[in-house]
DSSP file (Angstrom, degrees, kcal/mol; ACC not computed):
  #  RESIDUE AA STRUCTURE BP1 BP2  ACC     N-H-->O    O-->H-N    N-H-->O    O-->H-N    TCO  KAPPA ALPHA  PHI   PSI    X-CA   Y-CA   Z-CA
    1    1 A X    >>        0   0    0      0, 0.0     3,-1.1     0, 0.0     4,-0.6   0.000 360.0 360.0 360.0 -33.8   16.2  -98.3  -24.4
    2    2 A X  H >>  +     0   0    0      1,-0.3     4,-0.9     2,-0.2     3,-0.6   0.772 360.0  65.0 -67.0 -23.9   18.5  -96.9  -27.1
    3    3 A X  H 3> S+     0   0    0    161,-0.3     4,-2.7     1,-0.2    -1,-0.3   0.776  87.2  70.9 -67.4 -25.3   15.5  -95.0  -28.7
    4    4 A X  H <> S+     0   0    0     -3,-1.1     4,-2.6   160,-0.4    -1,-0.2   0.883  96.1  51.4 -59.7 -39.2   15.2  -92.9  -25.6
    5    5 A X  H <X S+     0   0    0     -4,-0.6     4,-2.2    -3,-0.6    -1,-0.2   0.901 110.2  49.0 -65.5 -40.3   18.4  -91.0  -26.4
    6    6 A X  H  X S+     0   0    0     -4,-0.9     4,-2.2     2,-0.2    -2,-0.2   0.929 112.2  48.0 -64.9 -44.8   17.1  -90.3  -30.0
    7    7 A X  H  X S+     0   0    0     -4,-2.7     4,-2.8     1,-0.2    -2,-0.2   0.910 110.3  52.5 -61.0 -41.5   13.8  -89.1  -28.6
    8    8 A X  H  X S+     0   0    0     -4,-2.6     4,-2.5     1,-0.2    -1,-0.2   0.903 108.9  50.3 -61.9 -40.8   15.7  -86.9  -26.1
    9    9 A X  H  X S+     0   0    0     -4,-2.2     4,-2.5     2,-0.2    -1,-0.2   0.904 111.1  48.2 -62.3 -42.3   17.7  -85.4  -28.9
   10   10 A X  H  X S+     0   0    0     -4,-2.2     4,-2.7     2,-0.2    -2,-0.2   0.920 112.3  48.7 -64.8 -43.7   14.6  -84.7  -30.9
   11   11 A X  H  X S+     0   0    0     -4,-2.8     4,-2.5     2,-0.2    -2,-0.2   0.897 111.6  50.1 -63.8 -39.7   12.9  -83.0  -27.9
   12   12 A X  H  X S+     0   0    0     -4,-2.5     4,-2.4    -5,-0.2    -2,-0.2   0.931 111.5  48.3 -63.4 -45.3   16.1  -81.0  -27.2
   13   13 A X  H  X S+     0   0    0     -4,-2.5     4,-2.6     1,-0.2    -2,-0.2   0.919 112.2  48.9 -61.5 -44.1   16.2  -79.8  -30.9
   14   14 A X  H  X S+     0   0    0     -4,-2.7     4,-2.7     2,-0.2    -1,-0.2   0.919 110.5  50.3 -62.0 -43.5   12.5  -78.9  -30.8
   15   15 A X  H  X S+     0   0    0     -4,-2.5     4,-2.1     1,-0.2    -1,-0.2   0.901 112.4  47.4 -62.7 -40.6   12.9  -77.0  -27.6
   16   16 A X  H  X S+     0   0    0     -4,-2.4     4,-2.5     2,-0.2    -1,-0.2   0.900 111.0  51.2 -66.8 -40.4   15.9  -75.0  -29.1
   17   17 A X  H  X S+     0   0    0     -4,-2.6     4,-2.9     1,-0.2    -2,-0.2   0.934 111.3  47.7 -61.6 -45.3   14.0  -74.3  -32.3
   18   18 A X  H  X S+     0   0    0     -4,-2.7     4,-2.0     2,-0.2    20,-0.2   0.875 110.5  52.4 -64.3 -36.3   11.0  -73.0  -30.3
   19   19 A X  H  X S+     0   0    0     -4,-2.1     4,-1.1    -5,-0.2    -1,-0.2   0.920 112.2  45.9 -62.5 -43.3   13.4  -70.9  -28.2
   20   20 A X  H >X S+     0   0    0     -4,-2.5     4,-0.9     2,-0.2     3,-0.7   0.932 110.1  52.5 -65.6 -46.1   14.9  -69.4  -31.3
   21   21 A X  H >X S+     0   0    0     -4,-2.9     3,-0.9     1,-0.3     4,-0.7   0.888 105.0  57.4 -56.7 -39.1   11.5  -68.8  -33.0
   22   22 A X  H >< S+     0   0    0     -4,-2.0     3,-0.6     1,-0.3    -1,-0.3   0.838 100.4  56.5 -63.4 -32.2   10.5  -66.9  -29.8
   23   23 A X  H << S+     0   0    0     -4,-1.1    -1,-0.3    -3,-0.7    -2,-0.2   0.741 104.7  54.6 -69.6 -20.7   13.4  -64.6  -30.3
   24   24 A X  H << S+     0   0    0     -3,-0.9     2,-0.6    -4,-0.9    -1,-0.2   0.635  82.8  98.2 -86.2 -15.4   12.1  -63.7  -33.7
   25   25 A X    <<  -     0   0    0     -4,-0.7    -3,-0.0    -3,-0.6    -4,-0.0  -0.641  63.4-155.0 -78.9 118.7    8.6  -62.7  -32.5
   26   26 A X        +     0   0    0     -2,-0.6     2,-0.4     2,-0.1    -1,-0.1   0.240  49.8 126.6 -82.4  16.9    8.6  -58.9  -32.3
   27   27 A X        -     0   0    0      2,-0.0     2,-0.5     1,-0.0    -2,-0.1  -0.612  40.5-166.1 -79.4 127.1    5.8  -58.8  -29.7
   28   28 A X        -     0   0    0     -2,-0.4     7,-0.1     1,-0.1     4,-0.1  -0.960  10.1-164.3-111.7 129.9    6.7  -56.8  -26.5
   29   29 A X        -     0   0    0     -2,-0.5    -1,-0.1     5,-0.4     3,-0.1   0.511  37.9-120.4 -92.2  -5.4    4.4  -57.2  -23.6
   30   30 A X  S    S+     0   0    0      1,-0.2     2,-0.5     4,-0.1    -2,-0.0   0.450  86.0  96.5  82.0  -1.1    5.7  -54.1  -21.7
   31   31 A X  S >  S-     0   0    0      3,-0.1     3,-1.9   104,-0.1    -2,-0.3  -0.987  82.8-112.5-123.5 124.0    6.8  -56.2  -18.7
   32   32 A X  T 3  S+     0   0    0     -2,-0.5     3,-0.1     1,-0.2    -4,-0.0  -0.286  98.5  13.6 -57.0 133.2   10.4  -57.3  -18.4
   33   33 A X  T 3  S+     0   0    0      1,-0.3     2,-0.5    83,-0.0    -1,-0.2   0.325  86.9 134.4  89.2  -8.1   10.9  -61.0  -18.8
   34   34 A X    <   +     0   0    0     -3,-1.9    -5,-0.4     2,-0.0     2,-0.3  -0.662  24.2 153.6 -82.5 123.1    7.4  -61.8  -20.1
   35   35 A X        -     0   0    0     -2,-0.5   108,-0.1    -3,-0.1    -7,-0.0  -0.871  55.8-107.3-137.3 170.2    7.6  -64.2  -23.1
   36   36 A X        -     0   0    0     -2,-0.3   111,-0.2   -14,-0.1    -1,-0.1   0.851  42.1-139.9 -69.2 -34.4    5.3  -66.8  -24.7
   37   37 A X    >   +     0   0    0    -19,-0.1     3,-1.3   -18,-0.1     4,-0.4   0.886  36.2 166.2  76.5  40.0    7.3  -69.7  -23.4
   38   38 A X  T >  S+     0   0    0      1,-0.3     3,-1.6   -20,-0.2     4,-0.5   0.858  71.2  59.4 -57.8 -37.5    7.0  -71.8  -26.6
   39   39 A X  T >> S+     0   0    0      1,-0.3     4,-1.3   -21,-0.2     3,-0.9   0.769  91.1  70.7 -64.5 -23.7    9.8  -74.1  -25.5
   40   40 A X  H <> S+     0   0    0     -3,-1.3     4,-2.7     1,-0.3    -1,-0.3   0.728  83.8  70.7 -66.8 -19.5    7.8  -75.0  -22.4
   41   41 A X  H <> S+     0   0    0     -3,-1.6     4,-2.1    -4,-0.4    -1,-0.3   0.925 100.8  45.1 -57.5 -44.4    5.5  -76.8  -24.7
   42   42 A X  H <> S+     0   0    0     -3,-0.9     4,-2.4    -4,-0.5    -2,-0.2   0.865 111.3  52.8 -69.8 -36.3    8.2  -79.4  -25.2
   43   43 A X  H  X S+     0   0    0     -4,-1.3     4,-2.3     2,-0.2    -2,-0.2   0.923 110.1  47.8 -65.7 -44.1    9.0  -79.5  -21.5
   44   44 A X  H  X S+     0   0    0     -4,-2.7     4,-1.4     2,-0.2    -2,-0.2   0.922 112.2  49.4 -63.3 -43.6    5.3  -80.2  -20.6
   45   45 A X  H  X S+     0   0    0     -4,-2.1     4,-2.7    -5,-0.2     5,-0.3   0.915 111.1  49.6 -62.4 -42.5    5.0  -82.9  -23.2
   46   46 A X  H  X S+     0   0    0     -4,-2.4     4,-2.8     1,-0.2    -1,-0.2   0.879 105.2  58.2 -64.2 -36.8    8.2  -84.5  -21.9
   47   47 A X  H  < S+     0   0    0     -4,-2.3    -1,-0.2     1,-0.2    -2,-0.2   0.863 116.5  34.5 -59.5 -35.5    6.9  -84.4  -18.4
   48   48 A X  H  < S+     0   0    0     -4,-1.4    -2,-0.2    -3,-0.3    -1,-0.2   0.778 126.0  38.3 -91.1 -29.7    3.9  -86.5  -19.5
   49   49 A X  H  < S+     0   0    0     -4,-2.7   114,-0.4    -5,-0.2    -3,-0.2   0.724 125.2  23.0 -94.5 -23.2    5.6  -88.7  -22.1
   50   50 A X  S  < S-     0   0    0     -4,-2.8     2,-0.2    -5,-0.3    -3,-0.0  -0.135  97.7 -67.6-117.4-147.4    8.9  -89.3  -20.3
   51   51 A X     >  -     0   0    0     -2,-0.1     4,-2.3     1,-0.1     5,-0.2  -0.669  38.4-112.6-107.1 165.4   10.1  -89.2  -16.7
   52   52 A X  H  > S+     0   0    0     -2,-0.2     4,-2.7     1,-0.2     5,-0.2   0.861 119.6  56.4 -64.5 -33.9   10.5  -86.3  -14.4
   53   53 A X  H  > S+     0   0    0      2,-0.2     4,-2.6     1,-0.2    -1,-0.2   0.925 108.5  45.9 -62.6 -44.1   14.2  -86.8  -14.6
   54   54 A X  H  > S+     0   0    0      2,-0.2     4,-2.8     1,-0.2    -2,-0.2   0.898 112.8  50.3 -65.6 -40.6   14.2  -86.5  -18.4
   55   55 A X  H  X S+     0   0    0     -4,-2.3     4,-2.4    -9,-0.2    -2,-0.2   0.908 112.2  47.8 -63.6 -41.5   11.9  -83.4  -18.2
   56   56 A X  H  X S+     0   0    0     -4,-2.7     4,-2.4     2,-0.2    -2,-0.2   0.938 113.8  46.3 -64.3 -47.4   14.3  -81.8  -15.7
   57   57 A X  H  X S+     0   0    0     -4,-2.6     4,-2.9     1,-0.2     5,-0.2   0.911 112.7  50.5 -62.0 -43.3   17.4  -82.7  -17.8
   58   58 A X  H  X S+     0   0    0     -4,-2.8     4,-2.8     1,-0.2     5,-0.2   0.916 110.3  50.1 -60.3 -43.9   15.7  -81.4  -21.0
   59   59 A X  H  X S+     0   0    0     -4,-2.4     4,-2.4    -5,-0.2    -2,-0.2   0.928 113.5  44.8 -61.5 -46.1   14.8  -78.2  -19.2
   60   60 A X  H  X S+     0   0    0     -4,-2.4     4,-2.6     2,-0.2     5,-0.2   0.935 115.1  47.4 -65.0 -47.0   18.3  -77.6  -18.0
   61   61 A X  H  X S+     0   0    0     -4,-2.9     4,-2.8     1,-0.2     5,-0.3   0.925 113.7  48.1 -61.0 -45.2   19.9  -78.5  -21.3
   62   62 A X  H  X S+     0   0    0     -4,-2.8     4,-2.6    -5,-0.2     5,-0.3   0.909 112.5  48.3 -63.0 -43.0   17.5  -76.3  -23.2
   63   63 A X  H  X S+     0   0    0     -4,-2.4     4,-2.2    -5,-0.2    -2,-0.2   0.932 114.8  45.0 -64.4 -45.9   18.0  -73.3  -20.9
   64   64 A X  H  X S+     0   0    0     -4,-2.6     4,-2.4     2,-0.2     5,-0.2   0.947 117.2  43.6 -64.4 -48.6   21.8  -73.6  -21.0
   65   65 A X  H  X S+     0   0    0     -4,-2.8     4,-2.4    -5,-0.2     5,-0.2   0.934 117.3  44.3 -65.1 -46.0   22.0  -74.0  -24.8
   66   66 A X  H  X>S+     0   0    0     -4,-2.6     4,-3.2    -5,-0.3     5,-0.5   0.862 112.5  54.0 -68.6 -32.7   19.4  -71.3  -25.6
   67   67 A X  H  X5S+     0   0    0     -4,-2.2     4,-1.6    -5,-0.3    -2,-0.2   0.932 112.9  41.8 -64.1 -45.4   21.0  -69.0  -23.1
   68   68 A X  H  <5S+     0   0    0     -4,-2.4    -2,-0.2    -5,-0.2    -1,-0.2   0.858 122.8  40.6 -69.3 -34.8   24.5  -69.4  -24.7
   69   69 A X  H  <5S+     0   0    0     -4,-2.4    -2,-0.2    -5,-0.2    -3,-0.2   0.891 135.9  10.4 -80.7 -40.8   23.1  -69.2  -28.2
   70   70 A X  H  <5S+     0   0    0     -4,-3.2    -3,-0.2    -5,-0.2    -2,-0.2   0.432 125.6  27.6-122.6  -1.8   20.4  -66.5  -27.9
   71   71 A X  S  <<S-     0   0    0     -4,-1.6     2,-0.3    -5,-0.5    -4,-0.1  -0.220  71.6-107.4-133.4-140.8   20.9  -64.8  -24.5
   72   72 A X     >  -     0   0    0     -2,-0.1     4,-1.9     1,-0.0     5,-0.2  -0.852  46.0 -76.6-151.6-176.3   23.5  -64.1  -21.9
   73   73 A X  H  > S+     0   0    0     -2,-0.3     4,-2.4     1,-0.2     5,-0.2   0.893 127.0  51.7 -60.1 -41.0   24.6  -65.2  -18.4
   74   74 A X  H  > S+     0   0    0      1,-0.2     4,-2.7     2,-0.2     5,-0.3   0.904 107.8  51.6 -64.6 -39.9   21.7  -63.2  -16.7
   75   75 A X  H  > S+     0   0    0      1,-0.2     4,-2.4     2,-0.2    -1,-0.2   0.877 110.1  50.8 -64.3 -34.7   19.1  -64.8  -19.0
   76   76 A X  H  X S+     0   0    0     -4,-1.9     4,-2.8     2,-0.2    -2,-0.2   0.938 111.1  47.3 -65.8 -46.4   20.5  -68.2  -18.1
   77   77 A X  H  X S+     0   0    0     -4,-2.4     4,-2.1     2,-0.2    -2,-0.2   0.937 115.9  43.9 -61.5 -48.0   20.3  -67.5  -14.3
   78   78 A X  H  X S+     0   0    0     -4,-2.7     4,-2.5     1,-0.2     5,-0.2   0.916 115.2  48.7 -63.8 -43.1   16.8  -66.1  -14.5
   79   79 A X  H  X S+     0   0    0     -4,-2.4     4,-3.3    -5,-0.3     5,-0.2   0.889 109.5  52.3 -66.0 -38.8   15.7  -69.0  -16.8
   80   80 A X  H  X S+     0   0    0     -4,-2.8     4,-2.6     2,-0.2     5,-0.3   0.927 110.8  47.9 -62.2 -44.1   17.2  -71.6  -14.5
   81   81 A X  H  X S+     0   0    0     -4,-2.1     4,-2.0    -5,-0.2     5,-0.2   0.940 117.5  41.5 -61.5 -47.4   15.4  -70.2  -11.5
   82   82 A X  H  X S+     0   0    0     -4,-2.5     4,-2.7    33,-0.2    -2,-0.2   0.909 115.6  50.0 -66.4 -42.2   12.1  -70.1  -13.4
   83   83 A X  H  X S+     0   0    0     -4,-3.3     4,-2.6    -5,-0.2     5,-0.2   0.911 112.8  44.6 -64.9 -44.3   12.5  -73.4  -15.0
   84   84 A X  H  X S+     0   0    0     -4,-2.6     4,-2.3    -5,-0.2     5,-0.2   0.933 116.3  46.5 -67.0 -45.4   13.4  -75.3  -11.9
   85   85 A X  H  X S+     0   0    0     -4,-2.0     4,-2.0    -5,-0.3    -2,-0.2   0.933 115.3  47.3 -60.7 -46.5   10.6  -73.7   -9.9
   86   86 A X  H  X S+     0   0    0     -4,-2.7     4,-2.7    -5,-0.2    -2,-0.2   0.928 112.8  47.3 -61.0 -48.3    8.1  -74.3  -12.7
   87   87 A X  H  X S+     0   0    0     -4,-2.6     4,-2.7     1,-0.2     5,-0.2   0.882 109.6  53.7 -65.6 -38.6    9.1  -77.9  -13.2
   88   88 A X  H  X S+     0   0    0     -4,-2.3     4,-2.1    -5,-0.2    -1,-0.2   0.937 112.9  43.1 -60.5 -47.3    9.0  -78.7   -9.5
   89   89 A X  H  X S+     0   0    0     -4,-2.0     4,-2.5     2,-0.2     5,-0.2   0.914 113.9  50.8 -66.5 -42.9    5.5  -77.4   -9.2
   90   90 A X  H  X S+     0   0    0     -4,-2.7     4,-2.7     1,-0.2     5,-0.2   0.912 110.3  50.1 -62.1 -41.0    4.3  -79.0  -12.4
   91   91 A X  H  X S+     0   0    0     -4,-2.7     4,-2.8     2,-0.2    -1,-0.2   0.931 110.9  48.7 -62.1 -45.8    5.7  -82.4  -11.3
   92   92 A X  H  X S+     0   0    0     -4,-2.1     4,-1.9     1,-0.2    -2,-0.2   0.929 114.8  44.7 -60.5 -46.1    4.0  -82.2   -7.9
   93   93 A X  H  X>S+     0   0    0     -4,-2.5     4,-1.2     2,-0.2     6,-0.6   0.888 114.0  49.0 -68.4 -38.6    0.6  -81.3   -9.5
   94   94 A X  H  <5S+     0   0    0     -4,-2.7     3,-0.4    -5,-0.2    -2,-0.2   0.924 110.4  51.6 -64.4 -43.0    0.9  -83.9  -12.2
   95   95 A X  H  <5S+     0   0    0     -4,-2.8    -2,-0.2     1,-0.2    -1,-0.2   0.861 104.2  57.0 -62.9 -36.5    1.8  -86.5   -9.5
   96   96 A X  H  <5S-     0   0    0     -4,-1.9    -1,-0.2    -5,-0.2    -2,-0.2   0.837  95.5-148.3 -63.7 -32.2   -1.3  -85.6   -7.5
   97   97 A X  T  <5 +     0   0    0     -4,-1.2    -3,-0.1    -3,-0.4    -2,-0.1   0.563  68.1 105.9  78.2   8.0   -3.4  -86.4  -10.5
   98   98 A X      < +     0   0    0     -5,-0.6     2,-0.4     2,-0.1    -4,-0.1   0.454  66.6  70.1 -99.2  -1.2   -6.1  -83.7   -9.6
   99   99 A X  S    S-     0   0    0     -6,-0.6    -2,-0.1    -5,-0.1     2,-0.0  -0.907  76.0-128.1-118.6 145.2   -5.0  -81.3  -12.3
  100  100 A X     >  -     0   0    0     -2,-0.4     4,-2.6     1,-0.1     5,-0.2  -0.260  37.5 -98.6 -75.9 172.4   -5.4  -81.5  -16.1
  101  101 A X  H  > S+     0   0    0      1,-0.2     4,-2.5     2,-0.2     5,-0.2   0.900 127.9  51.9 -57.9 -40.7   -2.5  -80.9  -18.4
  102  102 A X  H  > S+     0   0    0      2,-0.2     4,-2.4     1,-0.2    -1,-0.2   0.920 109.8  47.9 -64.2 -44.0   -3.8  -77.3  -18.9
  103  103 A X  H  > S+     0   0    0      2,-0.2     4,-2.2     1,-0.2    -2,-0.2   0.899 112.0  49.6 -63.3 -41.5   -3.9  -76.7  -15.1
  104  104 A X  H  X S+     0   0    0     -4,-2.6     4,-2.2     1,-0.2    -2,-0.2   0.914 112.1  48.6 -63.0 -43.1   -0.4  -78.1  -14.7
  105  105 A X  H  X S+     0   0    0     -4,-2.5     4,-2.6     2,-0.2    -2,-0.2   0.886 108.8  52.6 -66.4 -39.4    0.8  -75.9  -17.5
  106  106 A X  H  X S+     0   0    0     -4,-2.4     4,-2.4     2,-0.2    -1,-0.2   0.942 110.4  47.8 -60.3 -47.1   -0.9  -72.8  -16.0
  107  107 A X  H  X S+     0   0    0     -4,-2.2     4,-2.8     1,-0.2     5,-0.2   0.896 110.7  53.0 -60.7 -39.4    0.8  -73.5  -12.6
  108  108 A X  H  X S+     0   0    0     -4,-2.2     4,-1.9     2,-0.2    -2,-0.2   0.915 109.2  48.0 -61.5 -44.0    4.1  -73.9  -14.5
  109  109 A X  H  X S+     0   0    0     -4,-2.6     4,-1.5    31,-0.2    32,-0.2   0.908 114.2  46.5 -63.0 -42.7    3.7  -70.6  -16.2
  110  110 A X  H  X S+     0   0    0     -4,-2.4     4,-1.9    30,-0.3    -2,-0.2   0.936 115.1  44.9 -65.5 -47.5    2.9  -68.8  -13.0
  111  111 A X  H  X S+     0   0    0     -4,-2.8     4,-2.4     1,-0.2    -1,-0.2   0.746 105.2  61.9 -74.9 -22.0    5.7  -70.4  -11.0
  112  112 A X  H  X S+     0   0    0     -4,-1.9     4,-2.1    -5,-0.2    -1,-0.2   0.942 108.8  43.5 -62.0 -46.1    8.2  -69.8  -13.7
  113  113 A X  H  X S+     0   0    0     -4,-1.5     4,-2.6     2,-0.2    -2,-0.2   0.863 111.7  53.3 -68.5 -35.7    7.6  -66.1  -13.3
  114  114 A X  H  X S+     0   0    0     -4,-1.9     4,-2.3     2,-0.2    -1,-0.2   0.922 109.6  49.0 -64.0 -43.3    7.6  -66.4   -9.5
  115  115 A X  H  X S+     0   0    0     -4,-2.4     4,-1.8     2,-0.2    -2,-0.2   0.915 113.3  46.4 -61.2 -44.0   11.0  -68.1   -9.7
  116  116 A X  H  X S+     0   0    0     -4,-2.1     4,-2.4     1,-0.2    -2,-0.2   0.904 112.3  49.7 -66.6 -41.2   12.4  -65.4  -12.0
  117  117 A X  H  X S+     0   0    0     -4,-2.6     4,-2.5     2,-0.2    -1,-0.2   0.881 107.8  54.8 -65.7 -37.2   11.0  -62.6   -9.9
  118  118 A X  H  X S+     0   0    0     -4,-2.3     4,-1.7     2,-0.2    -1,-0.2   0.917 110.4  45.4 -61.3 -43.8   12.6  -64.1   -6.7
  119  119 A X  H  X S+     0   0    0     -4,-1.8     4,-2.7     2,-0.2    -2,-0.2   0.906 111.0  53.6 -66.4 -41.2   16.0  -64.2   -8.4
  120  120 A X  H  X S+     0   0    0     -4,-2.4     4,-2.5     1,-0.2     5,-0.2   0.903 107.5  51.1 -60.7 -40.6   15.5  -60.6   -9.6
  121  121 A X  H  X>S+     0   0    0     -4,-2.5     5,-1.5     1,-0.2     4,-0.7   0.887 112.0  47.2 -63.1 -38.5   14.7  -59.5   -6.1
  122  122 A X  H  <5S+     0   0    0     -4,-1.7    -2,-0.2     3,-0.2    -1,-0.2   0.893 112.2  49.8 -69.4 -39.6   17.9  -61.2   -4.8
  123  123 A X  H  <5S+     0   0    0     -4,-2.7    -2,-0.2     1,-0.2    -1,-0.2   0.930 119.3  35.4 -66.5 -46.2   20.0  -59.7   -7.6
  124  124 A X  H  <5S-     0   0    0     -4,-2.5    -1,-0.2     2,-0.2    -2,-0.2   0.494 105.4-131.2 -88.2  -2.1   18.8  -56.1   -7.1
  125  125 A X  T  <5S+     0   0    0     -4,-0.7     2,-0.3    -5,-0.2    -3,-0.2   0.865  70.5  96.1  56.3  43.5   18.6  -56.6   -3.3
  126  126 A X      < -     0   0    0     -5,-1.5     3,-0.4    -6,-0.2    -2,-0.2  -0.977  63.4-149.4-156.3 147.6   15.1  -55.2   -3.0
  127  127 A X  S >  S+     0   0    0     -2,-0.3     3,-2.2     1,-0.2     4,-0.1   0.421  79.5  98.2 -91.7  -0.2   11.6  -56.5   -2.8
  128  128 A X  G >  S+     0   0    0      1,-0.3     3,-1.3     2,-0.2    -1,-0.2   0.804  72.2  63.9 -59.3 -30.0   10.4  -53.2   -4.4
  129  129 A X  G >  S+     0   0    0     -3,-0.4     3,-1.9     1,-0.3    -1,-0.3   0.521  75.2  94.2 -74.6  -0.4   10.2  -54.9   -7.8
  130  130 A X  G X   +     0   0    0     -3,-2.2     3,-2.1     1,-0.3     4,-0.3   0.639  60.6  84.2 -62.4 -13.1    7.5  -57.2   -6.4
  131  131 A X  G <  S+     0   0    0     -3,-1.3     4,-0.4     1,-0.3     3,-0.3   0.694  80.8  64.5 -64.9 -15.0    5.0  -54.7   -7.8
  132  132 A X  G <> S+     0   0    0     -3,-1.9     4,-2.7     1,-0.2    -1,-0.3   0.655  78.1  91.9 -74.6 -16.1    5.5  -56.7  -11.1
  133  133 A X  H <> S+     0   0    0     -3,-2.1     4,-2.9     1,-0.2     5,-0.2   0.873  80.9  49.2 -53.7 -50.1    4.0  -59.7   -9.4
  134  134 A X  H  > S+     0   0    0     -4,-0.3     4,-2.1    -3,-0.3    -1,-0.2   0.923 115.5  44.5 -58.2 -42.5    0.3  -59.2  -10.4
  135  135 A X  H  > S+     0   0    0     -4,-0.4     4,-2.6    -3,-0.3    -1,-0.2   0.896 114.4  49.6 -67.4 -38.9    1.2  -58.6  -14.0
  136  136 A X  H  X S+     0   0    0     -4,-2.7     4,-2.8     2,-0.2    -2,-0.2   0.876 109.7  51.3 -67.7 -36.8    3.6  -61.6  -14.0
  137  137 A X  H  X S+     0   0    0     -4,-2.9     4,-2.3    -5,-0.3    -2,-0.2   0.924 112.5  46.1 -64.5 -43.4    1.0  -63.9  -12.5
  138  138 A X  H  X S+     0   0    0     -4,-2.1     4,-2.5    -5,-0.2    -2,-0.2   0.928 114.6  47.1 -64.1 -45.1   -1.6  -62.9  -15.1
  139  139 A X  H  X S+     0   0    0     -4,-2.6     4,-2.9     1,-0.2     5,-0.3   0.909 112.6  49.8 -64.1 -41.9    1.0  -63.3  -17.9
  140  140 A X  H  X S+     0   0    0     -4,-2.8     4,-2.3     1,-0.2   -30,-0.3   0.895 111.9  48.1 -63.3 -40.2    2.1  -66.7  -16.5
  141  141 A X  H  X S+     0   0    0     -4,-2.3     4,-2.0   -32,-0.2    -2,-0.2   0.915 114.6  45.8 -66.5 -42.7   -1.5  -67.9  -16.3
  142  142 A X  H  X S+     0   0    0     -4,-2.5     4,-2.1     2,-0.2    -2,-0.2   0.957 118.0  40.3 -67.2 -50.9   -2.3  -66.7  -19.8
  143  143 A X  H  X S+     0   0    0     -4,-2.9     4,-2.7     1,-0.2     5,-0.2   0.886 114.7  54.2 -67.3 -36.5    0.8  -68.1  -21.5
  144  144 A X  H  X S+     0   0    0     -4,-2.3     4,-2.4    -5,-0.3    -1,-0.2   0.884 108.1  50.2 -61.8 -38.6    0.6  -71.3  -19.3
  145  145 A X  H  X S+     0   0    0     -4,-2.0     4,-2.5     2,-0.2    -2,-0.2   0.919 111.1  48.1 -65.8 -43.6   -3.0  -71.8  -20.5
  146  146 A X  H  X S+     0   0    0     -4,-2.1     4,-2.0     2,-0.2    -2,-0.2   0.940 114.8  44.8 -62.8 -46.7   -2.0  -71.4  -24.2
  147  147 A X  H  X S+     0   0    0     -4,-2.7     4,-2.9     1,-0.2    -1,-0.2   0.886 113.0  53.3 -63.5 -38.3    0.9  -73.8  -23.8
  148  148 A X  H  X S+     0   0    0     -4,-2.4     4,-2.8    -5,-0.2    -2,-0.2   0.894 106.9  50.2 -64.1 -41.9   -1.4  -76.2  -21.8
  149  149 A X  H  X S+     0   0    0     -4,-2.5     4,-2.0     2,-0.2    -1,-0.2   0.931 115.2  43.2 -62.9 -45.4   -4.1  -76.3  -24.5
  150  150 A X  H  X S+     0   0    0     -4,-2.0     4,-2.6     2,-0.2    -2,-0.2   0.924 114.4  50.4 -67.3 -43.4   -1.5  -77.0  -27.2
  151  151 A X  H  X S+     0   0    0     -4,-2.9     4,-3.0     1,-0.2     5,-0.2   0.923 109.8  50.8 -58.9 -45.1    0.3  -79.6  -25.0
  152  152 A X  H  X S+     0   0    0     -4,-2.8     4,-2.2     1,-0.2    -1,-0.2   0.907 111.0  48.4 -60.1 -43.2   -3.0  -81.3  -24.2
  153  153 A X  H  X S+     0   0    0     -4,-2.0     4,-2.0     2,-0.2    -1,-0.2   0.919 113.2  47.0 -64.4 -43.6   -3.8  -81.6  -27.9
  154  154 A X  H  X S+     0   0    0     -4,-2.6     4,-1.6     1,-0.2    -2,-0.2   0.927 111.9  50.7 -63.8 -44.3   -0.4  -82.9  -28.8
  155  155 A X  H  < S+     0   0    0     -4,-3.0    -1,-0.2     1,-0.2    -2,-0.2   0.879 110.4  49.4 -62.8 -38.0   -0.6  -85.5  -26.0
  156  156 A X  H >< S+     0   0    0     -4,-2.2     3,-0.9    -5,-0.2    -1,-0.2   0.894 112.4  47.8 -67.2 -39.0   -4.0  -86.7  -27.1
  157  157 A X  H 3< S+     0   0    0     -4,-2.0    -1,-0.2     1,-0.2    -2,-0.2   0.733 119.0  39.6 -74.8 -21.3   -2.8  -87.1  -30.7
  158  158 A X  T >< S+     0   0    0     -4,-1.6     3,-1.7    -5,-0.2    -1,-0.2   0.115  77.9 120.1-112.1  20.9    0.3  -88.9  -29.6
  159  159 A X  T <  S+     0   0    0     -3,-0.9    -1,-0.1     1,-0.3    -2,-0.1   0.800  75.5  49.8 -58.2 -31.9   -1.3  -91.0  -26.9
  160  160 A X  T 3  S+     0   0    0     -3,-0.2    -1,-0.3    -4,-0.2     2,-0.3   0.532  95.2  90.2 -87.9  -4.7   -0.4  -94.3  -28.5
  161  161 A X    <   -     0   0    0     -3,-1.7     2,-0.3     2,-0.0    -3,-0.0  -0.644  58.7-163.8 -89.1 147.7    3.3  -93.4  -29.0
  162  162 A X        -     0   0    0     -2,-0.3     2,-0.5     0, 0.0  -112,-0.1  -0.783  29.5-111.4-120.9 172.9    5.9  -94.1  -26.4
  163  163 A X  S    S-     0   0    0   -114,-0.4  -156,-0.1    -2,-0.3  -155,-0.1  -0.354  74.8 -70.9-101.7  52.9    9.4  -92.7  -26.0
  164  164 A X              0   0    0     -2,-0.5  -160,-0.4  -161,-0.1  -161,-0.3   0.788 360.0 360.0  72.8  28.0   11.4  -95.9  -26.8
  165  165 A X              0   0    0   -162,-0.1    -1,-0.1  -163,-0.1  -163,-0.0   0.474 360.0 360.0 -77.6 360.0   10.4  -97.7  -23.6
């Protein structure tokens, strides 16, 4: 049981490193809020290797730490909305067992953007920014697929490893 804390620390460090690396990538997608979501790779892996509680805690810790280190209060609020929405949907789909890791990750990417757009609509008090939705859905599906492919490969290569259970 004591190994679980060490694994959680490693996963947190990896998620923060991926968050930082993402800030160094000079690619602009032309749509506010669209990123690769590299840290979500660690969240998806934790969802499959650990418990939903650990994945949720990891997501919250990563969002708060990376927000304070590399962002601001608004980035934390938007990321929390997207992260919670994304994780909830990924957990439901994983629990159903009818979706692959890639499918779960795609849904996570899409719903992360839906959560963020919902908060943005509430903050600016208009649904007019909903015109971003088609582009955000496409971006979420694409980045979710990329994260899903990598997550699936990592999970297959680490199938015999456990998280200190």
